[in-house]
C-alpha positions in Angstrom: -9.9 -7.5 -14.5 -10.4 -3.9 -14.4 -7.2 -2.1 -13.6 -7.3 0.9 -11.1 -5.1 4.0 -11.8 -4.3 6.8 -9.5 -3.1 10.0 -11.0 -1.7 12.8 -8.8 -2.5 16.4 -9.7 -5.2 14.9 -11.9 -7.7 17.8 -11.5 -6.2 19.9 -14.5 -3.7 20.0 -17.3 -1.7 16.9 -18.2 -2.9 15.1 -15.3 -6.6 15.7 -16.2 -5.8 14.6 -19.8 -4.1 11.4 -18.6 -7.0 10.6 -16.4 -9.5 11.1 -19.3 -7.2 8.9 -21.6 -6.9 6.0 -19.1 -10.6 6.1 -18.5 -11.1 5.8 -22.3 -8.8 2.7 -22.1 -11.2 1.1 -19.7 -9.4 1.7 -16.4 -11.0 2.6 -13.1 -9.6 6.1 -12.6 -8.9 8.0 -9.4 -7.5 11.5 -9.4 -5.5 12.9 -6.4 -5.9 16.6 -5.9 -4.5 18.8 -3.0 -7.7 20.9 -3.5 -10.5 18.5 -2.7 -13.1 20.9 -4.2 -11.2 21.2 -7.5 -10.6 17.4 -7.5 -14.3 16.7 -7.0 -15.3 19.0 -9.8 -12.8 17.4 -12.2 -13.9 13.9 -11.1 -17.5 14.9 -11.8 -16.7 16.0 -15.4 -14.6 12.8 -16.1 -16.9 10.5 -14.4 -14.1 9.0 -12.1 -13.2 8.8 -8.5 -11.2 11.4 -6.5 -9.3 11.7 -3.3 -7.9 14.7 -1.4 -4.1 14.2 -1.7 -1.2 16.5 -0.7 1.9 14.8 -2.0 4.1 16.8 0.4 2.3 15.4 3.4 3.2 11.8 4.2 0.0 11.5 6.4 -2.1 12.5 3.3 -0.2 9.8 1.2 -0.9 7.1 3.8 -4.4 8.2 4.2 -5.0 8.0 0.4 -4.0 4.4 0.2 -6.1 3.6 3.3 -9.1 5.2 1.5 -8.4 4.0 -2.1 -6.9 0.5 -1.5 -4.7 -1.3 -4.0 -3.8 0.5 -7.3 -2.4 -1.3 -10.5 -1.2 2.0 -12.1 0.4 5.0 -10.5 1.0 8.1 -12.4 3.2 10.8 -10.5 2.1 13.9 -12.4 2.0 16.6 -9.7 4.7 19.3 -10.1 5.6 22.8 -9.2 7.8 25.3 -11.1 9.5 28.3 -9.4 11.6 30.9 -11.0 14.0 32.1 -8.1 17.5 30.9 -8.1 18.1 27.7 -6.1 20.3 29.3 -3.4 18.0 32.4 -3.0 14.9 30.5 -1.7 15.6 27.3 0.2 11.7 27.0 0.9 11.0 26.7 -2.8 13.8 24.3 -3.3 12.6 22.1 -0.6 9.0 22.4 -1.8 10.1 21.3 -5.3 11.9 18.3 -4.0 9.0 17.3 -1.8 6.5 17.5 -4.7 8.6 15.9 -7.4 10.9 13.5 -5.5 9.9 12.7 -2.0 6.2 12.6 -2.7 6.6 10.2 -5.7 8.9 8.0 -3.6 6.4 7.5 -0.7 3.6 7.0 -3.3 5.6 4.3 -5.0 6.6 2.8 -1.7 2.9 2.4 -0.7 1.7 1.2 -4.1 4.3 -1.4 -4.9 3.5 -4.1 -2.3 0.0 -4.3 -3.8 1.3 -4.4 -7.3 3.6 -7.2 -6.4 0.8 -9.2 -4.8 -1.3 -8.7 -7.9 1.6 -9.6 -10.2 1.0 -6.4 -12.1 2.1 -2.7 -11.9 2.8 0.3 -13.9 4.4 3.4 -12.6 4.8 6.5 -14.7 6.9 9.5 -13.5 6.2 12.8 -15.2 9.6 14.2 -15.9 11.0 16.7 -18.3 13.9 17.3 -20.7 15.0 20.0 -18.1 15.8 17.1 -15.8 18.0 15.5 -18.4 21.8 15.7 -18.1 21.9 14.9 -21.9 19.8 18.0 -22.6 21.9 20.1 -20.3 19.8 20.1 -17.1 18.0 23.3 -17.8 14.9 24.9 -16.2 14.5 27.5 -13.4 15.0 27.0 -9.7 14.9 23.5 -8.4 12.8 22.1 -11.3 15.6 20.5 -13.3 17.4 19.3 -10.2 14.1 17.6 -9.0 13.3 16.1 -12.3 16.9 14.8 -12.6 16.4 13.2 -9.2 13.1 11.7 -10.3 14.8 10.2 -13.3 17.5 8.7 -11.1 14.9 7.3 -8.7 13.0 5.7 -11.7 16.1 4.1 -13.1 17.3 2.8 -9.6 13.9 1.4 -8.7 13.7 -0.4 -12.1 16.6 -2.6 -10.9 14.9 -3.4 -7.6 11.4 -4.1 -8.8 10.2 -7.4 -10.1 9.5 -7.6 -13.9 5.8 -7.5 -13.2 6.1 -3.9 -12.1 7.2 -1.6 -14.9 8.4 1.9 -13.9 9.3 4.6 -16.4 9.7 8.4 -16.7 8.5 10.6 -19.6 8.8 14.1 -20.9 5.4 15.5 -22.2 7.1 18.3 -24.0 6.2 22.0 -23.7 2.6 21.7 -23.0 -0.2 24.6 -22.9 -1.2 24.2 -19.2 -1.1 26.9 -16.4 2.5 25.9 -15.7 3.5 25.7 -19.4 1.7 29.0 -20.6 -0.7 29.6 -23.3 2.2 29.9 -26.0 3.2 26.3 -25.6 2.7 24.3 -28.8 1.6 21.0 -27.4 -2.0 20.3 -26.1 -2.5 18.5 -22.7 -4.1 15.6 -24.7 -1.0 15.3 -26.9 1.3 15.7 -24.0 -0.6 12.8 -22.2 -0.1 10.3 -24.9 3.2 8.8 -23.8 2.1 8.6 -20.1 -1.1 6.8 -21.3 1.1 4.4 -23.3 3.4 3.7 -20.4 0.5 3.2 -17.9 -0.9 0.5 -20.2 2.2 -1.4 -21.3 2.0 -5.1 -22.1 4.2 -7.6 -20.4 6.8 -7.1 -23.2 6.9 -3.4 -22.6 10.1 -1.6 -21.3 11.0 -0.6 -17.8 13.6 1.8 -16.5 13.3 4.1 -19.5 12.8 7.8 -20.2 10.6 8.5 -23.0 9.2 11.4 -25.1 6.7 10.8 -27.9 6.9 7.1 -27.1 10.7 7.1 -28.0 13.7 6.7 -25.7 15.5 9.9 -24.7 18.8 10.5 -22.9 18.9 10.8 -19.2 
């Protein structure tokens, strides 16, 4: 059976590298992008499917699953990074939480019933060491707070989901993307490796973990 994967924010950066890697693994890949034109161009280059998806819009999430149907693998990659202090810009705080917590929650909520029916599911949440209490919860604005909440959601859901559905979070490191900047030492392809591994875990693979370079890291 060919597994189907949906990657949010898959039109560029780490998401694009994850989509490329999963396609190389033999999965049917669909990239979700808020910009339909950019998503279509990226999908053309990858030779995969695409869907217009705004993770801050519940109707868009619902429509995505109506259009795409069941997915076996969900990679919540979409993210935003703002520099302003948390209390100085409530709009940015709410946007960060929408993109990196509420959006993933609703995507998971829609994907999981299909996964349970098919007795197989892999959910990968793109997080960051900036969302780790063990690392001091750094990062500008709402970013670290949102990633910490995403980590908490990952751990909590791992206790509710059946063993056939594995959910994990991962930190790609400081990656040379539009968000990470050109000085970052890690390529998108390198940053994508742990996500690709988690998206293709065997039955014996972990669930409810937080990983970097395929190794566990502190919450």
